[in-house]
N, CA, C and O atoms as a CHARMM CRD file, in Angstrom:
* protein
*
  372
    1    1 UNK  N      0.84200  -1.18100   0.00000 PROA 1      0.00000
    2    1 UNK  CA     0.00000   0.00000   0.00000 PROA 1      0.00000
    3    1 UNK  C      0.88600   1.24200   0.00000 PROA 1      0.00000
    4    1 UNK  O      1.87400   1.31400   0.73100 PROA 1      0.00000
    5    2 UNK  N      0.52800   2.19200  -0.80700 PROA 2      0.00000
    6    2 UNK  CA     1.22500   3.46500  -0.86200 PROA 2      0.00000
    7    2 UNK  C      0.23600   4.56000  -0.51200 PROA 2      0.00000
    8    2 UNK  O     -0.82300   4.67900  -1.12800 PROA 2      0.00000
    9    3 UNK  N      0.59500   5.36800   0.49500 PROA 3      0.00000
   10    3 UNK  CA    -0.30700   6.42200   0.95100 PROA 3      0.00000
   11    3 UNK  C      0.21400   7.78400   0.52000 PROA 3      0.00000
   12    3 UNK  O      1.42100   7.99600   0.40200 PROA 3      0.00000
   13    4 UNK  N     -0.71700   8.69900   0.28700 PROA 4      0.00000
   14    4 UNK  CA    -0.36700  10.09100   0.01000 PROA 4      0.00000
   15    4 UNK  C     -1.26100  10.97800   0.87300 PROA 4      0.00000
   16    4 UNK  O     -2.38000  10.59400   1.21400 PROA 4      0.00000
   17    5 UNK  N     -0.76600  12.16100   1.22200 PROA 5      0.00000
   18    5 UNK  CA    -1.53800  13.09200   2.02600 PROA 5      0.00000
   19    5 UNK  C     -2.52400  13.84200   1.14500 PROA 5      0.00000
   20    5 UNK  O     -2.18000  14.30200   0.05700 PROA 5      0.00000
   21    6 UNK  N     -3.75200  13.96000   1.63000 PROA 6      0.00000
   22    6 UNK  CA    -4.79600  14.71500   0.94700 PROA 6      0.00000
   23    6 UNK  C     -5.29900  15.77200   1.92800 PROA 6      0.00000
   24    6 UNK  O     -5.69100  15.44600   3.04900 PROA 6      0.00000
   25    7 UNK  N     -5.28700  17.03600   1.50900 PROA 7      0.00000
   26    7 UNK  CA    -5.73700  18.12000   2.37600 PROA 7      0.00000
   27    7 UNK  C     -7.24200  18.27900   2.21800 PROA 7      0.00000
   28    7 UNK  O     -7.74500  18.53300   1.12300 PROA 7      0.00000
   29    8 UNK  N     -7.95900  18.12400   3.34300 PROA 8      0.00000
   30    8 UNK  CA    -9.41000  18.28700   3.33500 PROA 8      0.00000
   31    8 UNK  C     -9.79200  19.75500   3.47900 PROA 8      0.00000
   32    8 UNK  O    -10.66100  20.25800   2.76700 PROA 8      0.00000
   33    9 UNK  N     -9.13000  20.43100   4.40900 PROA 9      0.00000
   34    9 UNK  CA    -9.42000  21.84100   4.65700 PROA 9      0.00000
   35    9 UNK  C     -8.09100  22.55000   4.88900 PROA 9      0.00000
   36    9 UNK  O     -7.33700  22.17600   5.78700 PROA 9      0.00000
   37   10 UNK  N     -7.80100  23.57000   4.08600 PROA 10     0.00000
   38   10 UNK  CA    -6.55700  24.33100   4.19200 PROA 10     0.00000
   39   10 UNK  C     -6.55000  25.15700   5.47600 PROA 10     0.00000
   40   10 UNK  O     -7.56400  25.75800   5.83200 PROA 10     0.00000
   41   11 UNK  N     -5.41900  25.18900   6.16900 PROA 11     0.00000
   42   11 UNK  CA    -5.28700  26.00800   7.37900 PROA 11     0.00000
   43   11 UNK  C     -5.10100  27.46300   6.99500 PROA 11     0.00000
   44   11 UNK  O     -4.44100  27.77100   6.00200 PROA 11     0.00000
   45   12 UNK  N     -5.68300  28.36000   7.78400 PROA 12     0.00000
   46   12 UNK  CA    -5.50700  29.79500   7.56700 PROA 12     0.00000
   47   12 UNK  C     -4.79900  30.37400   8.77700 PROA 12     0.00000
   48   12 UNK  O     -4.32500  29.63500   9.64000 PROA 12     0.00000
   49   13 UNK  N     -4.72700  31.70000   8.84000 PROA 13     0.00000
   50   13 UNK  CA    -4.04100  32.35100   9.95800 PROA 13     0.00000
   51   13 UNK  C     -4.77300  32.11500  11.27700 PROA 13     0.00000
   52   13 UNK  O     -4.13700  32.03700  12.32800 PROA 13     0.00000
   53   14 UNK  N     -6.10700  32.00000  11.23500 PROA 14     0.00000
   54   14 UNK  CA    -6.87000  31.88800  12.47300 PROA 14     0.00000
   55   14 UNK  C     -7.57000  30.55000  12.64900 PROA 14     0.00000
   56   14 UNK  O     -7.93200  30.20500  13.77400 PROA 14     0.00000
   57   15 UNK  N     -7.77300  29.78900  11.59600 PROA 15     0.00000
   58   15 UNK  CA    -8.49300  28.51800  11.72100 PROA 15     0.00000
   59   15 UNK  C     -7.59000  27.34000  11.37400 PROA 15     0.00000
   60   15 UNK  O     -6.70200  27.43000  10.52700 PROA 15     0.00000
   61   16 UNK  N     -7.85300  26.23100  12.06200 PROA 16     0.00000
   62   16 UNK  CA    -7.10800  25.00500  11.81100 PROA 16     0.00000
   63   16 UNK  C     -7.65900  24.30400  10.58100 PROA 16     0.00000
   64   16 UNK  O     -8.82200  24.48000  10.21900 PROA 16     0.00000
   65   17 UNK  N     -6.82300  23.51800   9.95400 PROA 17     0.00000
   66   17 UNK  CA    -7.23700  22.72300   8.80900 PROA 17     0.00000
   67   17 UNK  C     -7.16200  21.25100   9.14100 PROA 17     0.00000
   68   17 UNK  O     -6.87300  20.87300  10.27600 PROA 17     0.00000
   69   18 UNK  N     -7.42500  20.40900   8.13500 PROA 18     0.00000
   70   18 UNK  CA    -7.32200  18.96900   8.35500 PROA 18     0.00000
   71   18 UNK  C     -6.81800  18.29100   7.09400 PROA 18     0.00000
   72   18 UNK  O     -6.99800  18.78500   5.98100 PROA 18     0.00000
   73   19 UNK  N     -6.17000  17.12800   7.30200 PROA 19     0.00000
   74   19 UNK  CA    -5.65900  16.32300   6.19600 PROA 19     0.00000
   75   19 UNK  C     -5.73600  14.85800   6.58700 PROA 19     0.00000
   76   19 UNK  O     -5.81600  14.52600   7.77000 PROA 19     0.00000
   77   20 UNK  N     -5.71200  13.99100   5.60000 PROA 20     0.00000
   78   20 UNK  CA    -5.72000  12.55500   5.87300 PROA 20     0.00000
   79   20 UNK  C     -4.83700  11.84600   4.85100 PROA 20     0.00000
   80   20 UNK  O     -4.52800  12.38500   3.78800 PROA 20     0.00000
   81   21 UNK  N     -4.44100  10.62300   5.20200 PROA 21     0.00000
   82   21 UNK  CA    -3.66600   9.80300   4.27400 PROA 21     0.00000
   83   21 UNK  C     -4.62200   8.88500   3.52800 PROA 21     0.00000
   84   21 UNK  O     -5.54300   8.30900   4.10700 PROA 21     0.00000
   85   22 UNK  N     -4.37700   8.76500   2.22300 PROA 22     0.00000
   86   22 UNK  CA    -5.25300   7.94100   1.39000 PROA 22     0.00000
   87   22 UNK  C     -4.39800   7.01800   0.53600 PROA 22     0.00000
   88   22 UNK  O     -3.38300   7.43300  -0.02500 PROA 22     0.00000
   89   23 UNK  N     -4.82100   5.75900   0.44500 PROA 23     0.00000
   90   23 UNK  CA    -4.09900   4.77100  -0.35100 PROA 23     0.00000
   91   23 UNK  C     -4.25300   5.10600  -1.83100 PROA 23     0.00000
   92   23 UNK  O     -5.35900   5.37300  -2.30100 PROA 23     0.00000
   93   24 UNK  N     -3.14400   5.09200  -2.55900 PROA 24     0.00000
   94   24 UNK  CA    -3.20000   5.41000  -3.98700 PROA 24     0.00000
   95   24 UNK  C     -3.70800   4.23800  -4.81700 PROA 24     0.00000
   96   24 UNK  O     -4.06200   4.41200  -5.98300 PROA 24     0.00000
   97   25 UNK  N     -3.74700   3.04400  -4.22700 PROA 25     0.00000
   98   25 UNK  CA    -4.18300   1.86600  -4.96000 PROA 25     0.00000
   99   25 UNK  C     -5.67100   1.59500  -4.75200 PROA 25     0.00000
  100   25 UNK  O     -6.43000   1.49700  -5.71700 PROA 25     0.00000
  101   26 UNK  N     -6.08900   1.47400  -3.47900 PROA 26     0.00000
  102   26 UNK  CA    -7.47200   1.05600  -3.21400 PROA 26     0.00000
  103   26 UNK  C     -8.36100   2.18900  -2.70000 PROA 26     0.00000
  104   26 UNK  O     -9.58100   2.02900  -2.64800 PROA 26     0.00000
  105   27 UNK  N     -7.77700   3.33300  -2.31900 PROA 27     0.00000
  106   27 UNK  CA    -8.57800   4.45200  -1.85100 PROA 27     0.00000
  107   27 UNK  C     -8.88900   4.43400  -0.36700 PROA 27     0.00000
  108   27 UNK  O     -9.67400   5.26000   0.09700 PROA 27     0.00000
  109   28 UNK  N     -8.29100   3.50700   0.40500 PROA 28     0.00000
  110   28 UNK  CA    -8.51500   3.45200   1.84700 PROA 28     0.00000
  111   28 UNK  C     -8.03500   4.74200   2.49400 PROA 28     0.00000
  112   28 UNK  O     -6.95800   5.24200   2.17100 PROA 28     0.00000
  113   29 UNK  N     -8.85100   5.29000   3.42300 PROA 29     0.00000
  114   29 UNK  CA    -8.51700   6.54600   4.09000 PROA 29     0.00000
  115   29 UNK  C     -8.20100   6.29900   5.55400 PROA 29     0.00000
  116   29 UNK  O     -8.94900   5.61300   6.25000 PROA 29     0.00000
  117   30 UNK  N     -7.09200   6.85900   6.02100 PROA 30     0.00000
  118   30 UNK  CA    -6.74200   6.80600   7.43400 PROA 30     0.00000
  119   30 UNK  C     -7.44100   7.94700   8.15600 PROA 30     0.00000
  120   30 UNK  O     -8.03300   8.81700   7.51700 PROA 30     0.00000
  121   31 UNK  N     -7.37800   7.95200   9.47500 PROA 31     0.00000
  122   31 UNK  CA    -8.00900   9.00200  10.27900 PROA 31     0.00000
  123   31 UNK  C     -7.40300  10.36600   9.94500 PROA 31     0.00000
  124   31 UNK  O     -6.22100  10.47500   9.61800 PROA 31     0.00000
  125   32 UNK  N     -8.22900  11.38700  10.03300 PROA 32     0.00000
  126   32 UNK  CA    -7.80200  12.74200   9.70100 PROA 32     0.00000
  127   32 UNK  C     -6.83000  13.26600  10.75000 PROA 32     0.00000
  128   32 UNK  O     -6.93300  12.94000  11.93300 PROA 32     0.00000
  129   33 UNK  N     -5.89400  14.07500  10.30000 PROA 33     0.00000
  130   33 UNK  CA    -4.93100  14.73400  11.18900 PROA 33     0.00000
  131   33 UNK  C     -5.16000  16.23600  11.09700 PROA 33     0.00000
  132   33 UNK  O     -5.62400  16.75500  10.08100 PROA 33     0.00000
  133   34 UNK  N     -4.82400  16.91500  12.18200 PROA 34     0.00000
  134   34 UNK  CA    -5.06100  18.36000  12.24300 PROA 34     0.00000
  135   34 UNK  C     -3.85800  19.12700  11.68200 PROA 34     0.00000
  136   34 UNK  O     -2.70700  18.75100  11.90100 PROA 34     0.00000
  137   35 UNK  N     -4.15500  20.21200  10.95100 PROA 35     0.00000
  138   35 UNK  CA    -3.12500  21.14000  10.49600 PROA 35     0.00000
  139   35 UNK  C     -3.27300  22.38600  11.36300 PROA 35     0.00000
  140   35 UNK  O     -4.33100  23.01500  11.33300 PROA 35     0.00000
  141   36 UNK  N     -2.25500  22.76800  12.13300 PROA 36     0.00000
  142   36 UNK  CA    -2.38800  23.94100  13.00600 PROA 36     0.00000
  143   36 UNK  C     -2.53300  25.22800  12.21300 PROA 36     0.00000
  144   36 UNK  O     -2.06400  25.32300  11.07900 PROA 36     0.00000
  145   37 UNK  N     -3.19000  26.22700  12.81500 PROA 37     0.00000
  146   37 UNK  CA    -3.34300  27.53800  12.19000 PROA 37     0.00000
  147   37 UNK  C     -1.97100  28.16400  12.01900 PROA 37     0.00000
  148   37 UNK  O     -1.07700  27.95200  12.83800 PROA 37     0.00000
  149   38 UNK  N     -1.80700  28.93200  10.95800 PROA 38     0.00000
  150   38 UNK  CA    -0.50600  29.53100  10.67700 PROA 38     0.00000
  151   38 UNK  C     -0.16200  30.62900  11.65900 PROA 38     0.00000
  152   38 UNK  O      1.02200  30.86100  11.90600 PROA 38     0.00000
  153   39 UNK  N     -1.14300  31.31900  12.23300 PROA 39     0.00000
  154   39 UNK  CA    -0.89900  32.30800  13.27500 PROA 39     0.00000
  155   39 UNK  C     -0.52800  33.67800  12.79600 PROA 39     0.00000
  156   39 UNK  O     -0.44400  34.59600  13.61100 PROA 39     0.00000
  157   40 UNK  N     -0.29900  33.86700  11.51900 PROA 40     0.00000
  158   40 UNK  CA     0.07300  35.18000  11.01300 PROA 40     0.00000
  159   40 UNK  C     -0.59900  35.40000   9.67000 PROA 40     0.00000
  160   40 UNK  O     -0.50200  34.57000   8.76600 PROA 40     0.00000
  161   41 UNK  N     -1.28500  36.53400   9.55200 PROA 41     0.00000
  162   41 UNK  CA    -1.94800  36.85100   8.29300 PROA 41     0.00000
  163   41 UNK  C     -0.98000  37.48000   7.30500 PROA 41     0.00000
  164   41 UNK  O     -1.22200  37.44700   6.09900 PROA 41     0.00000
  165   42 UNK  N      0.12200  38.05800   7.80300 PROA 42     0.00000
  166   42 UNK  CA     1.09600  38.71000   6.92900 PROA 42     0.00000
  167   42 UNK  C      2.09600  37.69000   6.40800 PROA 42     0.00000
  168   42 UNK  O      2.55200  36.81700   7.14700 PROA 42     0.00000
  169   43 UNK  N      2.43000  37.80800   5.14100 PROA 43     0.00000
  170   43 UNK  CA     3.45500  36.96600   4.56100 PROA 43     0.00000
  171   43 UNK  C      4.81200  37.53000   4.98400 PROA 43     0.00000
  172   43 UNK  O      4.91800  38.73200   5.22900 PROA 43     0.00000
  173   44 UNK  N      5.84800  36.70000   5.07400 PROA 44     0.00000
  174   44 UNK  CA     7.15500  37.21900   5.48400 PROA 44     0.00000
  175   44 UNK  C      7.67800  38.32800   4.57100 PROA 44     0.00000
  176   44 UNK  O      8.38400  39.22400   5.03400 PROA 44     0.00000
  177   45 UNK  N      7.34500  38.28100   3.29500 PROA 45     0.00000
  178   45 UNK  CA     7.81900  39.31100   2.37500 PROA 45     0.00000
  179   45 UNK  C      7.01100  40.58900   2.48600 PROA 45     0.00000
  180   45 UNK  O      7.41200  41.61700   1.94100 PROA 45     0.00000
  181   46 UNK  N      5.87100  40.54800   3.18400 PROA 46     0.00000
  182   46 UNK  CA     5.02900  41.72800   3.30300 PROA 46     0.00000
  183   46 UNK  C      5.20400  42.44700   4.63200 PROA 46     0.00000
  184   46 UNK  O      4.40000  43.32000   4.95800 PROA 46     0.00000
  185   47 UNK  N      6.21900  42.11400   5.40100 PROA 47     0.00000
  186   47 UNK  CA     6.40400  42.74800   6.69200 PROA 47     0.00000
  187   47 UNK  C      6.77600  44.21100   6.49200 PROA 47     0.00000
  188   47 UNK  O      7.53600  44.55000   5.58500 PROA 47     0.00000
  189   48 UNK  N      6.23700  45.07000   7.34100 PROA 48     0.00000
  190   48 UNK  CA     6.50000  46.49400   7.21700 PROA 48     0.00000
  191   48 UNK  C      7.14300  47.01100   8.48900 PROA 48     0.00000
  192   48 UNK  O      6.98700  46.43000   9.56200 PROA 48     0.00000
  193   49 UNK  N      7.87200  48.12000   8.35300 PROA 49     0.00000
  194   49 UNK  CA     8.45500  48.73900   9.53700 PROA 49     0.00000
  195   49 UNK  C      7.44200  49.70000  10.15100 PROA 49     0.00000
  196   49 UNK  O      6.28500  49.72200   9.73200 PROA 49     0.00000
  197   50 UNK  N      7.85400  50.48500  11.12600 PROA 50     0.00000
  198   50 UNK  CA     6.93900  51.37500  11.84000 PROA 50     0.00000
  199   50 UNK  C      6.38600  52.49400  10.97000 PROA 50     0.00000
  200   50 UNK  O      5.38000  53.10500  11.32800 PROA 50     0.00000
  201   51 UNK  N      7.01100  52.77300   9.84900 PROA 51     0.00000
  202   51 UNK  CA     6.57100  53.86000   8.98200 PROA 51     0.00000
  203   51 UNK  C      5.72500  53.36400   7.81200 PROA 51     0.00000
  204   51 UNK  O      5.33800  54.15800   6.95400 PROA 51     0.00000
  205   52 UNK  N      5.43700  52.08100   7.76500 PROA 52     0.00000
  206   52 UNK  CA     4.61500  51.51800   6.69600 PROA 52     0.00000
  207   52 UNK  C      5.40300  51.11600   5.46700 PROA 52     0.00000
  208   52 UNK  O      4.81400  50.74300   4.45200 PROA 52     0.00000
  209   53 UNK  N      6.72500  51.18300   5.53800 PROA 53     0.00000
  210   53 UNK  CA     7.56000  50.80200   4.40200 PROA 53     0.00000
  211   53 UNK  C      7.90800  49.32300   4.50800 PROA 53     0.00000
  212   53 UNK  O      8.10600  48.79900   5.60400 PROA 53     0.00000
  213   54 UNK  N      7.97800  48.66600   3.37300 PROA 54     0.00000
  214   54 UNK  CA     8.38500  47.26600   3.40300 PROA 54     0.00000
  215   54 UNK  C      9.87900  47.20500   3.66000 PROA 54     0.00000
  216   54 UNK  O     10.63100  48.04400   3.16400 PROA 54     0.00000
  217   55 UNK  N     10.31000  46.22800   4.42300 PROA 55     0.00000
  218   55 UNK  CA    11.72100  46.10700   4.78300 PROA 55     0.00000
  219   55 UNK  C     12.36100  44.95800   4.02400 PROA 55     0.00000
  220   55 UNK  O     11.69600  43.99000   3.65500 PROA 55     0.00000
  221   56 UNK  N     13.63700  45.07700   3.80000 PROA 56     0.00000
  222   56 UNK  CA    14.39300  44.01300   3.14500 PROA 56     0.00000
  223   56 UNK  C     14.69400  42.92200   4.16200 PROA 56     0.00000
  224   56 UNK  O     14.90000  43.21700   5.33900 PROA 56     0.00000
  225   57 UNK  N     14.72100  41.68400   3.73400 PROA 57     0.00000
  226   57 UNK  CA    15.06200  40.62100   4.68000 PROA 57     0.00000
  227   57 UNK  C     16.52100  40.72500   5.09400 PROA 57     0.00000
  228   57 UNK  O     17.36300  41.16000   4.30700 PROA 57     0.00000
  229   58 UNK  N     16.82200  40.33300   6.31200 PROA 58     0.00000
  230   58 UNK  CA    18.18500  40.35500   6.81900 PROA 58     0.00000
  231   58 UNK  C     18.92700  39.13500   6.29900 PROA 58     0.00000
  232   58 UNK  O     18.49900  38.00100   6.51300 PROA 58     0.00000
  233   59 UNK  N     20.04600  39.37200   5.61100 PROA 59     0.00000
  234   59 UNK  CA    20.79000  38.27300   5.00800 PROA 59     0.00000
  235   59 UNK  C     21.95800  37.80500   5.84600 PROA 59     0.00000
  236   59 UNK  O     22.52200  36.74400   5.57900 PROA 59     0.00000
  237   60 UNK  N     22.33600  38.58400   6.86700 PROA 60     0.00000
  238   60 UNK  CA    23.46700  38.20600   7.69000 PROA 60     0.00000
  239   60 UNK  C     24.77800  38.74300   7.15800 PROA 60     0.00000
  240   60 UNK  O     25.81400  38.55000   7.79400 PROA 60     0.00000
  241   61 UNK  N     24.77300  39.41200   6.01500 PROA 61     0.00000
  242   61 UNK  CA    25.98500  39.98800   5.45200 PROA 61     0.00000
  243   61 UNK  C     26.19300  41.36400   6.07100 PROA 61     0.00000
  244   61 UNK  O     25.47000  42.30700   5.74800 PROA 61     0.00000
  245   62 UNK  N     27.16800  41.48100   6.95000 PROA 62     0.00000
  246   62 UNK  CA    27.41300  42.75900   7.60900 PROA 62     0.00000
  247   62 UNK  C     28.79400  43.29500   7.25500 PROA 62     0.00000
  248   62 UNK  O     29.39700  44.01100   8.05400 PROA 62     0.00000
  249   63 UNK  N     29.30500  42.96200   6.07200 PROA 63     0.00000
  250   63 UNK  CA    30.62300  43.43000   5.67400 PROA 63     0.00000
  251   63 UNK  C     30.58800  44.92700   5.39100 PROA 63     0.00000
  252   63 UNK  O     29.55500  45.48100   5.01400 PROA 63     0.00000
  253   64 UNK  N     31.72900  45.56500   5.58100 PROA 64     0.00000
  254   64 UNK  CA    31.84000  47.00300   5.42300 PROA 64     0.00000
  255   64 UNK  C     32.17200  47.32200   3.96800 PROA 64     0.00000
  256   64 UNK  O     33.26400  46.99300   3.50600 PROA 64     0.00000
  257   65 UNK  N     31.27000  47.94500   3.24700 PROA 65     0.00000
  258   65 UNK  CA    31.45200  48.23700   1.82900 PROA 65     0.00000
  259   65 UNK  C     32.57900  49.23700   1.60700 PROA 65     0.00000
  260   65 UNK  O     33.31100  49.12100   0.62400 PROA 65     0.00000
  261   66 UNK  N     32.73800  50.21300   2.49200 PROA 66     0.00000
  262   66 UNK  CA    33.79400  51.21300   2.34900 PROA 66     0.00000
  263   66 UNK  C     35.17000  50.54700   2.40400 PROA 66     0.00000
  264   66 UNK  O     36.07700  50.93200   1.66700 PROA 66     0.00000
  265   67 UNK  N     35.32300  49.55600   3.27000 PROA 67     0.00000
  266   67 UNK  CA    36.58800  48.83100   3.37000 PROA 67     0.00000
  267   67 UNK  C     36.92300  48.14700   2.04900 PROA 67     0.00000
  268   67 UNK  O     38.06400  48.21500   1.59200 PROA 67     0.00000
  269   68 UNK  N     35.94700  47.49000   1.43300 PROA 68     0.00000
  270   68 UNK  CA    36.19200  46.78500   0.17400 PROA 68     0.00000
  271   68 UNK  C     36.52700  47.75300  -0.95600 PROA 68     0.00000
  272   68 UNK  O     37.37600  47.45200  -1.79400 PROA 68     0.00000
  273   69 UNK  N     35.87300  48.90600  -0.98900 PROA 69     0.00000
  274   69 UNK  CA    36.17600  49.90600  -2.02400 PROA 69     0.00000
  275   69 UNK  C     37.58800  50.45700  -1.82200 PROA 69     0.00000
  276   69 UNK  O     38.32400  50.64300  -2.79100 PROA 69     0.00000
  277   70 UNK  N     37.97500  50.72000  -0.56000 PROA 70     0.00000
  278   70 UNK  CA    39.32600  51.20000  -0.27400 PROA 70     0.00000
  279   70 UNK  C     40.36800  50.16900  -0.70100 PROA 70     0.00000
  280   70 UNK  O     41.38800  50.52600  -1.29000 PROA 70     0.00000
  281   71 UNK  N     40.11800  48.89700  -0.40900 PROA 71     0.00000
  282   71 UNK  CA    41.05200  47.84500  -0.82300 PROA 71     0.00000
  283   71 UNK  C     41.15700  47.74300  -2.34100 PROA 71     0.00000
  284   71 UNK  O     42.22900  47.45800  -2.87600 PROA 71     0.00000
  285   72 UNK  N     40.04400  47.97700  -3.03100 PROA 72     0.00000
  286   72 UNK  CA    40.05800  47.95900  -4.49600 PROA 72     0.00000
  287   72 UNK  C     40.97200  49.04500  -5.03700 PROA 72     0.00000
  288   72 UNK  O     41.78600  48.78700  -5.92500 PROA 72     0.00000
  289   73 UNK  N     40.84500  50.26100  -4.50900 PROA 73     0.00000
  290   73 UNK  CA    41.67500  51.35800  -4.98300 PROA 73     0.00000
  291   73 UNK  C     43.15200  51.17400  -4.60500 PROA 73     0.00000
  292   73 UNK  O     44.03700  51.50000  -5.39600 PROA 73     0.00000
  293   74 UNK  N     43.41700  50.65900  -3.41100 PROA 74     0.00000
  294   74 UNK  CA    44.79500  50.43600  -2.99100 PROA 74     0.00000
  295   74 UNK  C     45.45600  49.37900  -3.87200 PROA 74     0.00000
  296   74 UNK  O     46.59000  49.56100  -4.31400 PROA 74     0.00000
  297   75 UNK  N     44.75000  48.27100  -4.13000 PROA 75     0.00000
  298   75 UNK  CA    45.33800  47.22200  -4.97300 PROA 75     0.00000
  299   75 UNK  C     45.48100  47.68500  -6.41500 PROA 75     0.00000
  300   75 UNK  O     46.45000  47.33100  -7.08600 PROA 75     0.00000
  301   76 UNK  N     44.52400  48.47300  -6.89700 PROA 76     0.00000
  302   76 UNK  CA    44.64300  49.02900  -8.25300 PROA 76     0.00000
  303   76 UNK  C     45.83000  49.96100  -8.36400 PROA 76     0.00000
  304   76 UNK  O     46.55100  49.94100  -9.36200 PROA 76     0.00000
  305   77 UNK  N     46.03900  50.79200  -7.32800 PROA 77     0.00000
  306   77 UNK  CA    47.20200  51.68000  -7.31300 PROA 77     0.00000
  307   77 UNK  C     48.49900  50.90900  -7.27100 PROA 77     0.00000
  308   77 UNK  O     49.47600  51.30200  -7.90800 PROA 77     0.00000
  309   78 UNK  N     48.52400  49.81200  -6.52900 PROA 78     0.00000
  310   78 UNK  CA    49.72400  48.98900  -6.45800 PROA 78     0.00000
  311   78 UNK  C     50.04000  48.36500  -7.81000 PROA 78     0.00000
  312   78 UNK  O     51.20600  48.29600  -8.20000 PROA 78     0.00000
  313   79 UNK  N     49.02800  47.91400  -8.52100 PROA 79     0.00000
  314   79 UNK  CA    49.24400  47.32300  -9.85100 PROA 79     0.00000
  315   79 UNK  C     49.75700  48.37700 -10.82000 PROA 79     0.00000
  316   79 UNK  O     50.69500  48.12100 -11.57600 PROA 79     0.00000
  317   80 UNK  N     49.15500  49.55100 -10.80400 PROA 80     0.00000
  318   80 UNK  CA    49.59500  50.62700 -11.70500 PROA 80     0.00000
  319   80 UNK  C     51.02000  51.05200 -11.34900 PROA 80     0.00000
  320   80 UNK  O     51.84600  51.25500 -12.23900 PROA 80     0.00000
  321   81 UNK  N     51.31300  51.18700 -10.04700 PROA 81     0.00000
  322   81 UNK  CA    52.67000  51.56900  -9.62900 PROA 81     0.00000
  323   81 UNK  C     53.70300  50.54800 -10.04200 PROA 81     0.00000
  324   81 UNK  O     54.78300  50.92200 -10.49900 PROA 81     0.00000
  325   82 UNK  N     53.40700  49.27300  -9.89800 PROA 82     0.00000
  326   82 UNK  CA    54.32500  48.21100 -10.30100 PROA 82     0.00000
  327   82 UNK  C     54.57300  48.25000 -11.80500 PROA 82     0.00000
  328   82 UNK  O     55.70600  48.07400 -12.25400 PROA 82     0.00000
  329   83 UNK  N     53.52800  48.47900 -12.57500 PROA 83     0.00000
  330   83 UNK  CA    53.65300  48.55200 -14.03500 PROA 83     0.00000
  331   83 UNK  C     54.52800  49.72800 -14.43900 PROA 83     0.00000
  332   83 UNK  O     55.38200  49.58400 -15.31300 PROA 83     0.00000
  333   84 UNK  N     54.33400  50.88600 -13.82300 PROA 84     0.00000
  334   84 UNK  CA    55.11000  52.07900 -14.16600 PROA 84     0.00000
  335   84 UNK  C     56.58200  51.86800 -13.81900 PROA 84     0.00000
  336   84 UNK  O     57.45800  52.20300 -14.61600 PROA 84     0.00000
  337   85 UNK  N     56.86000  51.31900 -12.64500 PROA 85     0.00000
  338   85 UNK  CA    58.24200  51.09600 -12.22900 PROA 85     0.00000
  339   85 UNK  C     58.92600  50.09300 -13.14600 PROA 85     0.00000
  340   85 UNK  O     60.08400  50.28900 -13.51500 PROA 85     0.00000
  341   86 UNK  N     58.23100  49.02100 -13.51900 PROA 86     0.00000
  342   86 UNK  CA    58.85700  48.02200 -14.38500 PROA 86     0.00000
  343   86 UNK  C     59.12700  48.57700 -15.78200 PROA 86     0.00000
  344   86 UNK  O     60.11900  48.21100 -16.41100 PROA 86     0.00000
  345   87 UNK  N     58.26000  49.44900 -16.26700 PROA 87     0.00000
  346   87 UNK  CA    58.48900  50.05100 -17.59600 PROA 87     0.00000
  347   87 UNK  C     59.64900  51.04500 -17.55900 PROA 87     0.00000
  348   87 UNK  O     60.42100  51.13300 -18.51400 PROA 87     0.00000
  349   88 UNK  N     59.77300  51.79300 -16.45900 PROA 88     0.00000
  350   88 UNK  CA    60.89700  52.73200 -16.33800 PROA 88     0.00000
  351   88 UNK  C     62.22100  51.97600 -16.29700 PROA 88     0.00000
  352   88 UNK  O     63.20300  52.40700 -16.90100 PROA 88     0.00000
  353   89 UNK  N     62.25000  50.85800 -15.59000 PROA 89     0.00000
  354   89 UNK  CA    63.47700  50.05600 -15.53000 PROA 89     0.00000
  355   89 UNK  C     63.83400  49.49000 -16.90000 PROA 89     0.00000
  356   89 UNK  O     65.00800  49.39900 -17.26200 PROA 89     0.00000
  357   90 UNK  N     62.81300  49.11300 -17.65200 PROA 90     0.00000
  358   90 UNK  CA    63.01200  48.51000 -18.96700 PROA 90     0.00000
  359   90 UNK  C     63.59300  49.53600 -19.95300 PROA 90     0.00000
  360   90 UNK  O     64.47200  49.20200 -20.74700 PROA 90     0.00000
  361   91 UNK  N     63.10400  50.78100 -19.90300 PROA 91     0.00000
  362   91 UNK  CA    63.54700  51.81300 -20.84400 PROA 91     0.00000
  363   91 UNK  C     64.86100  52.47600 -20.42200 PROA 91     0.00000
  364   91 UNK  O     65.53100  53.08400 -21.25800 PROA 91     0.00000
  365   92 UNK  N     65.24200  52.37400 -19.15200 PROA 92     0.00000
  366   92 UNK  CA    66.46800  52.99300 -18.66700 PROA 92     0.00000
  367   92 UNK  C     67.70100  52.12100 -18.88600 PROA 92     0.00000
  368   92 UNK  O     68.80600  52.55700 -18.56100 PROA 92     0.00000
  369   93 UNK  N     67.56500  50.95900 -19.40000 PROA 93     0.00000
  370   93 UNK  CA    68.70400  50.06700 -19.59600 PROA 93     0.00000
  371   93 UNK  C     69.57300  50.50800 -20.71000 PROA 93     0.00000
  372   93 UNK  O     70.57800  49.86000 -21.00300 PROA 93     0.00000
């Protein structure tokens, strides 16, 4: 026997739902199980801050953007400086 879940009543934010297992071969139904209420009418993507604006989800990335931009310019300057020095040495021979 192979069973699959069948939802009888979808759960909402305030009301419980129900589901049961049903045999895919003969149609035998097991006792219904309860689906708990979701408890929140707002979707996670629809959360708003105190001013009514939607907020971006927190990703956990707290890196400092200014630091990365500074490192980009420092490394770029180092590459340009190395290139200039090597060309001066090449032409001064």
